[in-house]
SELO-346297 format. One record per residue (C-alpha): residue in one letter; y, x, z. Coordinates in Angstrom, 3 decimals. Each point is the difference from the previous one (the first is absolute). Layout:
SELO-346297
SITE;residuo;c2;c1;c3
SITE;A;Y;X;Z
...
***
This chain:
SELO-346297
SITE;residuo;c2;c1;c3
SITE;M;-0.244;-0.038;0.184
SITE;K;2.993;2.283;-1.336
SITE;E;2.595;-2.500;0.865
SITE;L;-0.697;0.178;3.776
SITE;E;0.248;4.010;-0.468
SITE;V;3.173;-0.393;-1.859
SITE;L;1.208;-2.232;3.442
SITE;L;-1.508;2.210;2.532
SITE;G;1.355;3.095;-1.666
SITE;R;3.833;-1.846;-0.246
SITE;R;2.552;-1.322;2.537
SITE;W;0.285;-2.806;-2.737
SITE;V;-0.042;-0.306;-3.471
SITE;L;3.439;-1.571;-1.387
SITE;K;0.882;-2.106;-2.846
SITE;S;3.101;1.684;-0.818
SITE;E;-1.719;3.476;-0.522
SITE;D;-3.405;-0.885;-1.107
SITE;K;-0.265;-3.069;-1.724
SITE;D;-3.407;0.251;-2.011
SITE;L;-1.320;1.040;3.167
SITE;Y;1.469;-3.046;2.369
SITE;Y;-1.756;-1.896;-2.306
SITE;K;-3.119;1.176;-0.163
SITE;L;-0.452;0.290;4.478
SITE;R;1.246;-3.894;-0.521
SITE;D;-2.574;-0.744;-2.363
SITE;S;-2.859;1.560;2.840
SITE;V;1.638;-0.622;2.953
SITE;G;-2.508;-2.906;0.763
SITE;E;-2.400;2.240;0.131
SITE;I;1.854;3.045;1.985
SITE;R;0.867;-2.760;2.465
SITE;R;-3.686;-1.004;0.613
SITE;F;-0.945;3.732;0.630
SITE;A;3.479;1.079;1.944
SITE;T;-0.505;-3.272;2.599
SITE;E;-3.555;-0.472;0.513
SITE;K;-0.566;4.256;0.449
SITE;M;3.013;1.139;0.864
SITE;G;2.408;-3.078;1.525
SITE;C;2.855;1.681;-1.998
SITE;Q;2.455;-2.828;-1.859
SITE;V;0.781;0.269;-3.798
SITE;I;3.363;-1.195;-0.854
SITE;E;0.715;-0.930;-3.260
SITE;N;3.525;-1.480;-1.427
SITE;S;2.426;0.764;-3.228
SITE;L;0.950;3.155;1.624
SITE;L;-2.938;1.442;0.972
SITE;V;-3.813;-0.190;0.798
SITE;K;-0.951;2.445;3.421
SITE;L;-3.250;0.094;2.442
SITE;E;1.478;0.639;3.559
SITE;K;-1.613;2.550;1.251
SITE;I;0.413;-0.058;4.049
SITE;P;-2.327;2.886;1.742
SITE;A;-2.968;-0.547;2.386
SITE;I;1.157;3.183;1.709
SITE;P;3.800;1.362;-0.536
SITE;E;-0.356;3.648;-1.154
SITE;S;3.052;2.235;0.250
SITE;F;-0.616;0.837;-4.008
SITE;M;1.245;-3.676;-0.797
SITE;G;3.373;-0.145;0.687
SITE;I;2.223;0.799;-3.282
SITE;E;-0.126;3.712;-0.384
SITE;V;3.608;0.717;-1.022
SITE;F;1.000;-0.938;3.033
SITE;D;0.431;2.292;3.283
SITE;S;2.011;-1.581;2.744
SITE;K;-0.136;-3.573;1.966
SITE;E;3.954;-0.334;-1.399
SITE;E;-1.620;-0.446;-3.628
SITE;Y;-2.484;-2.834;0.863
SITE;A;3.040;-2.160;1.891
SITE;F;1.978;0.677;-2.894
SITE;L;-2.771;-1.756;-2.554
SITE;C;-0.338;-2.490;2.360
SITE;I;3.840;-0.857;0.395
SITE;L;0.020;0.023;-3.983
SITE;L;-2.599;-2.858;-0.316
SITE;M;1.923;-1.589;2.307
SITE;F;2.944;0.533;-1.802
SITE;L;-1.664;-0.855;-3.323
SITE;E;-1.643;-3.232;1.687
SITE;D;2.979;-2.381;-0.916
SITE;R;0.529;1.342;-3.361
SITE;D;-1.446;-1.346;-3.189
SITE;A;-1.727;2.174;-2.648
SITE;E;2.944;1.535;-2.108
SITE;D;2.504;-0.695;2.507
SITE;Q;2.125;3.786;-0.286
SITE;F;1.382;1.532;3.096
SITE;M;2.363;3.165;1.085
SITE;L;-1.553;2.891;1.979
SITE;S;3.028;-0.406;2.622
SITE;N;-1.268;-3.931;0.307
SITE;L;-3.268;1.707;1.179
SITE;T;1.216;2.713;2.356
SITE;E;1.905;-2.318;1.866
SITE;Y;-2.914;-2.571;0.317
SITE;I;-2.043;3.106;1.096
SITE;A;2.580;1.373;2.407
SITE;G;0.222;-3.788;1.630
SITE;N;-3.666;-0.538;0.879
SITE;M;-1.379;3.552;0.339
SITE;P;-1.772;-0.578;3.935
SITE;D;1.557;1.972;2.804
SITE;Q;3.142;1.023;-1.650
SITE;P;1.859;0.143;-3.174
SITE;V;-0.526;2.206;-2.946
SITE;D;2.539;3.214;-0.940
SITE;W;0.390;0.191;-3.598
SITE;T;1.746;2.995;0.209
SITE;I;-2.780;1.877;1.384
SITE;Y;-1.693;1.367;-3.339
SITE;T;-3.476;-0.258;1.324
SITE;N;0.404;-3.798;0.395
SITE;R;0.850;-0.164;-3.687
SITE;R;-2.484;2.337;-0.983
SITE;R;-2.654;-2.607;1.855
SITE;L;1.705;-3.226;-1.668
SITE;V;-0.160;1.557;-3.302
SITE;K;-4.164;0.783;0.264
SITE;V;-0.143;-3.366;0.720
SITE;L;1.726;-1.437;-2.645
SITE;R;-1.349;2.480;-2.310
SITE;Y;-3.556;-1.223;1.027
SITE;A;0.962;-4.175;-0.270
SITE;V;1.039;1.307;-3.586
SITE;S;-3.471;1.779;-0.274
SITE;Q;-1.940;-3.234;1.016
SITE;G;2.162;-2.373;-1.825
SITE;I;2.120;-1.823;2.712
SITE;L;3.236;1.325;-1.721
SITE;K;1.909;1.418;-2.990
SITE;V;2.779;1.828;-0.360
SITE;T;2.556;-1.765;-2.313
SITE;D;2.552;2.486;0.487
SITE;G;1.200;3.299;1.904
SITE;S;-2.208;2.699;1.100
SITE;D;-1.230;0.515;3.943
SITE;E;0.998;3.375;-0.338
SITE;G;3.323;-0.264;0.456
SITE;F;-0.693;-2.186;3.449
SITE;M;-2.276;2.809;1.242
SITE;D;2.977;2.264;-0.297
SITE;E;2.890;-2.097;1.567
SITE;Q;-0.208;-3.376;1.612
SITE;S;1.983;-1.399;-2.652
SITE;G;-2.059;0.244;-2.845
SITE;E;-0.845;-3.611;-1.290
SITE;V;-3.261;-1.292;-2.237
SITE;L;-0.350;-3.225;-1.754
SITE;Y;-3.436;-1.820;0.585
SITE;E;-2.442;-2.658;-1.074
SITE;N;-2.106;-2.259;2.378
SITE;T;-3.215;-0.372;-1.928
SITE;G;-1.426;-2.639;2.411
SITE;V;-3.359;1.575;0.887
SITE;S;1.012;1.220;3.201
SITE;R;-0.570;-3.116;1.361
SITE;Y;-3.506;0.846;-0.459
SITE;F;-0.249;3.509;1.386
SITE;M;-0.943;-0.707;3.556
SITE;R;-2.973;-1.715;0.995
SITE;N;0.023;-3.824;1.315
SITE;F;-0.698;-0.578;3.547
SITE;S;-2.103;-3.163;1.508
SITE;R;2.277;0.324;2.751
SITE;D;3.577;0.619;1.396
SITE;I;0.247;3.662;0.645
SITE;M;3.058;0.102;1.947
SITE;D;-2.560;0.055;3.488
SITE;Y;-1.533;3.305;-1.798
SITE;G;0.443;2.866;2.514
SITE;R;-2.385;2.514;-1.092
SITE;P;-1.329;1.471;-3.384
SITE;E;-3.517;-1.149;0.969
SITE;D;1.126;-4.117;-0.301
SITE;F;0.926;0.462;-3.800
SITE;Q;-4.025;1.201;0.149
SITE;E;-1.114;-2.854;2.055
SITE;S;1.377;-2.715;-1.778
SITE;E;-1.553;0.593;-3.030
SITE;W;-3.416;-1.535;2.289
SITE;F;1.828;-2.005;2.689
SITE;E;-2.148;-2.824;1.386
SITE;M;-3.345;1.410;-2.027
SITE;D;-2.523;2.129;1.591
SITE;E;0.290;3.444;-1.397
SITE;D;-3.572;1.026;0.464
SITE;R;-1.699;-2.420;-2.127
SITE;G;-0.323;-1.432;-3.287
SITE;I;2.788;-0.183;-2.366
SITE;V;2.377;1.898;2.076
SITE;R;-2.584;2.678;0.398
SITE;R;-0.936;-0.160;-4.083
SITE;H;3.767;0.325;-1.200
SITE;R;1.004;2.654;2.758
SITE;V;-2.910;2.370;-1.661
SITE;Y;0.755;-0.464;-3.514
SITE;K;3.806;0.669;0.923
SITE;R;-1.404;3.241;1.722
SITE;L;-2.315;0.983;-3.185
SITE;I;2.974;-0.558;-2.381
SITE;F;3.390;0.889;1.707
SITE;T;-0.779;2.967;1.463
SITE;P;-1.985;3.685;-1.099
SITE;G;-2.384;-1.028;2.202
SITE;M;-1.688;-2.170;2.722
SITE;Y;-0.905;1.700;3.056
SITE;R;-2.392;-1.282;3.381
SITE;E;2.376;1.395;2.455
SITE;A;3.299;-1.275;-1.592
SITE;G;-0.375;-3.750;0.114
SITE;P;-1.863;-2.378;1.983
SITE;P;-3.913;0.657;-0.189
SITE;E;-1.100;-3.333;-0.773
SITE;D;1.073;1.366;-3.650
SITE;F;-2.678;2.298;-0.318
SITE;E;-2.243;-2.812;1.076
SITE;Y;0.906;-1.804;-3.081
SITE;M;-0.472;2.769;-1.995
SITE;K;-4.004;0.126;1.294
SITE;Y;-0.770;-3.541;-0.748
SITE;Y;2.630;-0.606;-2.888
SITE;G;0.654;3.557;-1.899
SITE;R;-2.201;-0.075;-2.589
SITE;R;1.145;-4.011;-1.139
SITE;L;3.617;1.451;0.716
SITE;A;-0.493;2.879;-2.225
SITE;E;-1.527;-1.741;-2.879
SITE;D;3.233;-2.262;0.142
SITE;L;2.260;3.047;0.012
SITE;E;-1.670;1.595;-3.015
SITE;Q;-0.324;-3.110;-2.167
SITE;N;3.809;-0.560;0.798
SITE;L;1.487;3.100;-0.297
SITE;D;-0.494;3.494;-1.353
SITE;C;-1.834;1.786;3.135
SITE;Q;-2.780;1.080;2.059
SITE;V;-0.332;-0.991;3.580
SITE;H;-1.666;2.625;1.868
SITE;I;-0.841;-1.110;3.820
SITE;H;-0.772;2.677;2.388
SITE;K;-0.966;-0.002;3.619
SITE;G;3.394;0.085;2.079
SITE;S;1.892;-0.526;-3.845
SITE;A;0.638;-1.556;-3.229
SITE;F;1.540;0.527;-3.172
SITE;L;1.607;-1.648;-3.457
SITE;M;-0.713;2.819;-2.723
SITE;M;2.423;-1.068;-2.906
SITE;G;-1.615;0.726;-3.133
SITE;E;1.687;1.945;-2.960
SITE;D;1.586;-3.436;-1.547
SITE;C;1.170;-1.136;3.291
SITE;R;3.698;-0.994;0.489
SITE;M;0.253;-1.884;3.176
SITE;G;1.787;2.346;2.188
SITE;T;0.725;4.145;0.682
SITE;A;-3.283;1.828;-0.288
SITE;F;-0.820;3.070;1.363
SITE;P;-0.484;2.886;-1.136
SITE;G;3.019;-0.095;-2.458
SITE;S;1.069;2.096;-2.874
SITE;N;2.240;2.143;2.459
SITE;A;-0.100;3.155;1.784
SITE;L;0.292;-1.546;3.453
SITE;S;-3.621;-1.790;-0.750
SITE;D;-1.545;3.370;-1.436
SITE;I;1.240;1.754;3.773
SITE;L;-1.400;-2.892;1.428
SITE;L;-3.244;-0.216;-1.532
SITE;L;-0.176;3.725;1.163
SITE;C;0.420;-0.793;3.454
SITE;C;-2.618;-2.874;0.206
SITE;A;-2.360;3.229;-1.634
SITE;G;1.190;1.823;2.753
SITE;I;-0.751;-2.536;2.833
SITE;R;-3.400;-0.646;-1.601
SITE;K;-0.825;3.746;0.441
SITE;K;0.859;0.278;3.473
SITE;V;-2.467;-2.945;0.477
SITE;Q;-2.580;1.404;-2.055
SITE;E;0.202;3.599;2.085
SITE;G;-0.146;-1.941;2.917
SITE;I;3.354;1.022;1.219
SITE;W;1.063;-3.505;0.460
SITE;K;-2.366;-2.431;1.333
SITE;V;0.197;-3.877;-1.176
SITE;R;0.020;-2.775;2.291
SITE;P;-2.291;-3.190;0.151
SITE;D;2.552;-1.710;-1.702
SITE;D;0.570;2.563;-2.687
SITE;T;3.018;1.061;0.720
SITE;L;1.347;3.446;1.106
SITE;L;1.915;0.822;2.536
SITE;I;1.635;3.552;-0.426
SITE;D;2.680;1.826;2.092
SITE;S;3.460;0.020;-1.945
SITE;I;0.533;3.611;0.090
SITE;D;-4.006;0.329;-1.423
SITE;F;1.035;-2.202;-2.807
SITE;E;3.200;1.365;-0.603
SITE;R;-1.962;3.675;-0.471
SITE;M;-2.061;-1.799;-2.724
SITE;I;2.788;-1.149;-2.206
SITE;R;1.955;3.228;-0.161
SITE;E;-3.529;1.530;-0.699
SITE;I;-0.213;-2.030;-2.888
SITE;K;3.637;1.375;-1.082
SITE;Q;-0.595;3.547;0.546
SITE;V;-3.735;-0.375;-1.985
SITE;S;1.323;-2.603;-2.900
SITE;G;3.690;0.219;-0.135
SITE;D;0.276;2.392;-2.878
SITE;G;-1.363;-3.356;-1.697
SITE;F;2.835;-2.781;1.435
SITE;T;3.129;-0.490;-1.760
SITE;K;3.176;2.268;0.364
SITE;H;1.102;-3.159;2.862
SITE;Y;-2.811;0.643;2.087
SITE;R;-0.431;3.446;-0.706
SITE;E;3.348;1.070;1.169
SITE;M;0.269;-2.560;3.126
SITE;P;0.200;1.443;3.504
SITE;E;-3.481;-0.194;1.739
SITE;G;1.575;-2.393;2.359
SITE;E;1.188;-2.340;-2.077
SITE;F;-3.402;0.056;-2.043
SITE;V;-1.682;-0.654;2.902
SITE;Q;2.290;-3.307;0.722
SITE;E;-0.117;-1.684;-3.380
SITE;I;-3.762;0.591;-0.646
SITE;M;-0.948;-1.490;3.325
SITE;E;2.650;-2.921;-0.587
SITE;A;-1.494;-0.413;-3.353
SITE;M;-3.709;-0.414;1.623
SITE;E;1.266;-2.020;2.426
SITE;R;1.231;-2.146;-2.669
SITE;W;-3.055;-0.361;-1.511
SITE;T;-2.088;-0.642;2.980
SITE;F;-1.709;3.527;-0.337
SITE;I;1.189;0.659;3.648
SITE;R;1.891;-1.331;3.012
SITE;C;2.111;1.882;2.283
SITE;P;0.265;-2.085;3.617
SITE;G;3.085;0.934;1.225
SITE;E;0.398;2.292;3.027
SITE;E;-3.796;0.648;0.180
SITE;H;0.082;3.341;-2.204
SITE;Q;-2.796;-1.310;-2.218
SITE;V;-0.735;-0.966;-3.285
SITE;M;-2.656;-2.649;-0.627
SITE;V;-2.009;0.428;-3.279
SITE;Y;-1.064;-3.398;-1.643
SITE;P;-2.925;-0.186;-2.166
SITE;S;1.600;-0.200;-3.426
SITE;A;0.779;3.705;0.765
SITE;G;-3.484;0.570;-1.221
SITE;K;-0.003;-2.446;-2.977
SITE;L;2.100;2.683;-2.110
SITE;A;0.043;3.699;-0.531
SITE;G;1.724;2.031;-2.610
SITE;Y;-0.594;3.748;-0.962
SITE;Y;1.371;2.356;-2.086
SITE;P;-2.330;1.635;-2.844
SITE;D;-2.395;2.884;1.151
SITE;D;1.647;2.159;-2.564
SITE;Y;3.286;-0.076;2.217
SITE;V;-1.457;-0.138;3.276
SITE;N;-1.918;2.984;-1.284
SITE;R;2.790;2.062;-1.435
SITE;E;1.211;3.396;1.098
***
């Protein structure tokens, strides 16, 4: 079902940007909706502007945020931008100064000082993201002028799709006081460990994350895999270009070569190559008996030892890296590699414990340089 893969790999498909694909998805929306609602509990939105699959994760992960954002203020600016657009019709135009006044008056805690360059830069990043997602169009002007000086102006147009950016909630969220409240609202008044809810959660964990681990979620999910894993695998493999691998403490959706339902690992970039070398380094440590696998198939390694392994990989194989990584300072290199491994759920660093938990996915893939490179003088 290639149309389902398209919706899994994108936020939405806009009629204004890809009319042929939009109509193709609308023709298949009945089949897509049946699978999405029955298996994942996900809503499909279709209207005259777009087709969208609401992808609400069963377990939130850090990599599920907006990659281009790196501060809480940017998320706040985005939310206030959506509020600002709520009362505007499609094709309505507005000046950037109208928006900055609105944000300054509605920002929680304290007004925003637009004379500060950092605030202007953060807002420009949010506006560029909104344009990239099809929420806004730039009609006249450039945001570079605002970046340089707060009096810079840009004329924007509202496309009308902003009201479909956020998920719809079945109850009033004004009483929520914790991030967990949003997660719990997905299953309110339902037994989360039984029946349809557990099925939705298992499908979501497999499809929306790089790996599903016994340690990272309710143990009942692997009980479901024990009894219904074969049926689940057949179902997913019939509808998506993938294979399902189920192990004692983990399960993975391995995408086929033609699958287009999201970002895949490894990618065609230098960072993926380095991560594959690190996975091979982990596997070697286990095979040599230096690092011991725990009963749940994870490893718990002292952070100093893990960082040493990454440094050794750079020393041995660094000549094959791109110039960017060859010349990167050692400390910065280690930090970037560990952050990337955590983003792909190969590892988790539990804060103050100074240990690294290595997940089974680090043993699923490995990369090596050819023998003639390794054995060169």
